[in-house]
N, C-alpha and C positions, 0 to 999 in steps of 0.2 A: 504494500500500500504506500503510495506516494504522499508524504506529509512534510510540511514545514511548520515548525513551532517557534514563534518568537517569545522572548522573555527579556526581563531586565527593565521594563518600563516602570514608571512610578511618578510620584510627586517630588519635585526638586525646586529649590529656590533659584532665582536668577543668579547666574554665575556658577552654578553647580555643574556636576557631571553625572552622566549615566553611561552604562555600557549595555547595549542591546546585543542579544544573541539570537541566532536563527539556526536551529538544529534541524537537519534534513534526514529523513528516513525514506528508504525506498529509492533514493537517488545515490549515484556515485558523484560526489560533489565536484571532483576534479574535472568532470566533463562539461561543466556549466559555468558561464558567467553568472554573477549574482547582482541583484539590485536591491537597494533599500528605497522605499517610497514612503510618503506620509500623506495623510489627509486630515486637514483641520475642519472643524464644523463649518458647514456652508461653503466649503471650497472643494475644488477638484483635487483628485489625487495627483501628487507631483513627485518626480524623481528626485531623490536626495543624493544618491551616490551609486556607483556601480564599480565592479571589480572584475577583471578578466579571469579566465580559467586558471591561469598560472599565478595570478596575483601581481603580475609585473606591471599591469596598467590599471589605473584608477581614474575616476573623474567625479566631480562634485558640483552640485548646484552652487551658484554664486553666493546664495544666502548662507551656506554652511561651510564654504571653503575656508580652511585655516582653523576651523573649530572642530570639525568632525573628521574621523578617520575610519575608513572601511578596511577590513582585513578578513582573512579566511584561514582556516586550518583544515586542509583537505583530509588529513589523517583522522580528525575528530568529526568530519562531516558537518562542520559548523562555521557559520559566518558571523562577523561581529560589526557593530557600529559603535565606536567610541565617540561620545558626544561631550564636549567640553564647552565652557563659557556659555551655557544654555541661556536662552532668552525666552521671554513669554511668547514670542511669535513662533517658537519651536513647538509649542503645544499642538499635539496632533496624535492620531493613531498611526503607528509606524508598522509598515509591512515589509517583509522580504519577499523576493520574487526570484524564481529560477525555473527554467525549463517550461515556461508557460503556466506555472503554478504559483499561487499566493498562499502565504500563511494567514492565520486568523487575526493577526495584528496585536500590538501591545500599546497601551495608552501611555503617553508621555505628557505630563502636565508641569509646566514651569510657572510657578507663582510664589509670591511672598505671602 
C-alpha cells in the first residue's frame, strides 16, 4: 500500500523552528523527486520546496528561501523540511508529494 505520512507540525511562536517529516511506505524513495507544499485557509495550495532523487538539487519558493531546508534520507525512506525563523504567514497545512501521491498533511501554526 502506497502511503505518505507527514508529522512534526504544531504551534510555534514567530521566530521559532519546526522540522517536518514525510515517511513513505510502499515506495522506494530513491526513485522519486519529492515536494513539500502548503495550503493556508482560503488560499490555493502552493509549492514550498522540492528535492531531486539524489538530493543534489533543491529549489525553494521565494517566500521561504534562506529559512527552510529540504532534505531526504533514502535509507530511512523519509523526507524532511526544516523550517527556521517561522513567520505567521507560514501558517498552513503542509503536505509532501511524490510519485503523484499526497500525504494527509500536518498543521503548522505560527502565532504568539
